[in-house]
N, C-alpha and C positions, 0 to 999 in steps of 0.2 A: 257427731263432729267427725269429719273425715281426717284420716291420718295425713300429716304434712309431707309424707314421702310416698314413693311408689308401693311401699309394703304395708298392707293392711293386716297381714297375718304373719306372726312370728312363730315358727315351729322350732322347738328346741328338744333335743335329746336330753336325758338326765345325766346318767353316769359318764364321767369323763368329759362332760360338756357344760351343763349348767351347775351340776353339783361338784363340790370340792371332794377331795379324797376321803374325807371323814363323813361324807353323805350330808353335808350341811350346805345351806345357801348363804352366800355372802350378802352383807347389807348393800354393797354396791350393786350387785346383780339385781336384788329386789328393787332397789331404787330405780335402776334403769328400766326394768320391766314395767314398773308403776308409771313412770313418765311416758313410756310408749303407749300404754293402755289409756292413760289420761288424754293422750293426743288422738285417740280413736282407733288404734291398732288392737288386734286381739292376739293374746298369747295362747299357744296350744302346745301342751306337752305331748311329745311323740316318743314313746319309750318301749324298750323290750320288757320292762317290768309289767307284771299282771296288775289288773285294777286294784286288788286289795293292798298291794305294796306301793301304790301311788297315792292313795287317799291321804295319808298324813302329810305328804309333800304338797299336795294341792291345798291343804289347809294352810300351810305355811305361806304359800303363794297368794292366798286370799282369793283364789279362783273358785267360781261356782259353775263353771261351764263344762266344756267337753275336754276329754283327754284321749289320745290314741295310745292304747296299751297292748302288751303281748305281741310286740313286733308287727302291729297292724291288725291282729286278729280280734281286737276288742275296741269298740267305741264306747267310752264310758261317760255318762252324764253325772258329774260330781254333785250338782245341786239336787238331783233326784236320787242319787246313789243307786243307779241302775245301769245296766248295759243296754245301749240302744241297738247294738249289733255285735254279734260274736260268731266266730267260726272255730269249730273244734277240730282237733287232729284225731282222726280215726285211730282208736287204740290198737286194733289189730295191725293196721298199717305201721304204726309206730313200733310195735314189737318186731314186726318183720324187718323194718328198716334197721333197728338196732342189731338184729342178727346178721344182716348183710354187712354192716360196718364192722362188727366184731370178727367176721370171717376174713376181713381184709387187714385189720390192725390189731387184733387180739382184744383182750378184755377192756371195756370202757366202763366208767361209772356214770350212772344216770340219775336224773331227777326230773320231776314233772311239775308244771303249774296247772292246777285244776282250773276249770272254767268257772265263771260266776264271780259276783262281787265279794263273796266270802270264801272263794276257793283257796285251798291250802297249797303250799309248796311241799312236796314229798321228796325225800332223798333216800336212795338205797344205801346199804352199807358200803363204805369206801368213798362215797361222794363228799367232797368238801365244798361248802358254799363259797363262791368267789366274793360275796359281800357278807361278811360275818354278822353285820347289823340286821340283815333281813331274816325274818323268822322262817323256820322250816321244821317239818316233822319227819323224823327218821323212821323208816319202815324196816321190817325184818327181812324182806326178800323182794326181788324185782316184781314179782307178780302183784304185790300190793300196790304198785304204782298205778295200776290200771283200774282201781276200784271205782273211780268216778270219771266223767268226761274231762278231757284235758285240752289246754290251748297249745301246749308245746312241751318238748322234751329237751332237757339240758344235758350236755355230755362233757365228760372230762376223761383224759387219758393219762396213764401213769407217767409217760415220758415224752410223747409227741407234743410238739408245739401246737398252739391254736391254729396256726396257718396250715400245718401238716394234717391235723385232724380234720379241719374243715374241708380241705382238698380231697382227702381220702373219703370222707363222708359223702361229698357230692358225687364222686365217681360211683360209690356203692349204692347210694339211695336212688339216684335217677329221678323219676317223676313221682316217687312215693311221698316225698315231702320237700319243702324248701329248706336248705341248709344256710344258716347265717352265723356270722361271728360278730358278737356285739360287745365284747370287752375281754379283758384278761381272764382266762379260764372259763370263757362262756361261748361255747359252740352249741348251736340249738337246731332242733328240727321243728318246723311249724307247718301248718297246712300248705299244700302245694299251691303256689301262685300268690300266697299272701306275703306282703312286704309292708314296710312302713309307708310306702307310697300309696298302697290301696287304702289303708286306714286314713292317711292324711287327705286323700282325695274325697273320701266319704265325709270326713269332718268338714272340709272346706265347702262341700255341697250343702251341708246343713247350715253353715254360716253364711252362705250366699257369696262366697269368695272364690277366686280363681288361682291357678298356678302363677299367673303373671303378677299377682299381688302378694306373693309369698316369699319370704326369706327364711332359710332353714339353716340350723346349726347342728353339727354332729362331730363325732370323733372316730367312728369305726365303720368297717365295710357294710354293715347292715344299714347305714345311713345313705349309701349310694343311691338306692331307688328314690329316696326322699329328695336328694339333690337333683336327680334327673327330672323329677316332677316340678320342683319349685323354680321360680325365676332366678334365684340367687342362692348358692350354697356356700356356707362359710365353715371351714374346717378349723378345729382348734390346733394350736401349736403341737399339742401332744397326740394328734390324730394319727391313725394308721396310714402308712404311705399310700395304700390304695384309695383312701378317701381324699387325701391331699391331691392326688393326681387328677381327680375330677372336680375339685372345688373351684369356685370362682374367686375365692379369697381365703387367706389363712390369717387367723387372728391369734392373739396370745392364748396361753393354756387356760384350762379350767381353773387352775390355782391362781392365775393372774387376772381373773375376771374378763376373759376374752370376749364373752357375749356382751358384757356391759360396755366394753371399749367400742364395739361396733354400734350398739344401740345409742350410746351417748352422742355419736356423730350424726346418726340418722334422725334422732329426735331431740336435737339440741333446742333449748328454749329460744323462742323467737324474741329477739331484742327489738324494742321499739326504735323506729328511725327518728331522726331529728325533726323537731316541730318547726314547721314553716312559719315565719313571721308574717307572711303573706298578707 
């Protein structure tokens, strides 16, 4: 059954967008997504979280299909519990990039997301997880971060803001990696050229859908490539100013079910017209 609107693909970020601040999904958001999928649209999670940290949320959403994880570095098939596609960040390049950043801004604290459906999040001494609910393993020294292939590096600075750290990192890193800012306390290094848009495009190709059929929701600058790719980009009221500047629409905040507000209008129940006495 075809979707009753121009949008057959609904791409949503998680943190600060679909999820509330306590990492839960509201009943209203779940109902709005269910109505859209019943109408023929497909919901695709597009997140910076690695695949192992997305699996429980996909269970809550009831989805058995695809998810774009790791800022676009992973295409995860939830039904088969496997990665259809993944790109790793070269560990020597990552270590070099960290050195260049620290030469500019002083000490940073680092963490990594390991590749794979069972990859761990490793954090070095001094690194504080921006999402305390997400599991992580603390290692004794930075060298321990590089023990297995990784999809990205997460950075925090003792006093620089996220915007300041991201800007300095871009200047220092150059083409060694892509620098993204995906949430409070979350500046990341990922493989060069990889963005949410690359993962979204690959997922859409698998699903037989196009940018023109896609509506995307987000809240941070790492969602800008996704908005550029999709036909319509919707920023949350709590979104970063850089994302709002390129959005086609601004909805209510994640705490106010901003995604549901938009979807309820797009996928409103069709009311039967008057019966002719004819």
